[in-house]
C-alpha positions, 0 to 999 in steps of 0.5 A, a space after each residue: 522531543 517529539 512524542 510517539 503517536 498512539 498505536 492504532 488498533 489495526 486488528 479492528 479493520 472491517 470491510 466497508 465497501 468496494 467501488 469501481 471508480 472514484 465517483 462511487 467511493 465513500 465521502 471524502 471526509 476521513 483519513 485514509 492509508 492506501 495500499 498499492 502494488 503489482 498484482 503479484 507483490 503480496 499486497 493482500 497478504 500484507 494487509 491481512 498480516 498488518 490487521 492480524 486477520 486471515 481473510 480481510 483482503 482477498 488473496 488468490 493464486 491468480 494475480 490481478 483479482 483485486 479489480 475494485 477500490 476496497 475500503 476497510 474501517 478502523 476502530 469501530 468507525 468509518 473515518 479512519 480507513 485502509 484502502 486496497 487499490 487495484 493490483 496492476 501490471 500482471 493481471 491476465 485481462 484485456 489491455 483496455 480493462 487493465 488501462 481502465 483499472 490504472 486510470 481509476 487508481 491514478 484518479 484516486 491518488 491524485 484527487 482523494 483529499 483524505 489520503 494521508 499516505 501510500 504503502 507501495 508494495 514491491 517484491 524484493 526480488 523485482 522492485 521498481 517496475 515502470 508503473 511503480 515509478 509512475 505511482 511515485 511520480 503521482 505521489 511526488 506531484 501532490 507531496 504524498 508520503 510513500 512507504 515502500 514494503 519490499 515484500 517476500 523478504 523471506 525468499 532471500 537470504 539476509 545478505 541479498 535482501 539487505 542489498 536489494 533494500 540499499 539498491 532501492 534506497 540509492 535509486 530513490 535518493 531524489 525522493 528521500 524526503 518523501 519516500 521510506 523503504 523497508 524489508 517485509 515478510 507477511 509469512 514471517 511477520 517481518 517488519 510489522 512494527 516498522 510499518 505500524 510506526 509509519 502508519 501511526 504517524 500518518 494518521 496522527 498527522 492529519 
């Protein structure tokens, strides 16, 4: 019988550093869980809900404000980290700058050896964009586990929300050994325990 990993103290998360590219990130000697998603998927709100803090990750009414790789330390140390990756696909910025952000994000996912798993956030009403699929392909190439949060589940009634969940699972059936999916609402605090269980397992496995 497999024992349950201990619950980590995610509420202890605190800001460490921001980096514009992989070369300026902290030394790659810890364990990290990264968060990625379109700029309007509610990534900052999800991080704040999971850490039980109001403003750890910066939220904005203007999508695309997260332009840096932001690192947060857990449990009074800096070897367990949450990483907020640049939002993609929506920011009203020049195309060249958008491509540069996406390049740095891809570099991090390909080359960061301490990365234990990726939390990929998608609006439950608009899942699986082209770039979401690109991230899943990057993760698949290095056999990195991915847990998808279908965010803003409170915006749909229970039936349509569950239908969206099942549709995403069917579309990603080829990756079912690597990818898991759940409904999530930062506003209603829906799905926190399920997400914590995944994160605990990733951190305990390294």
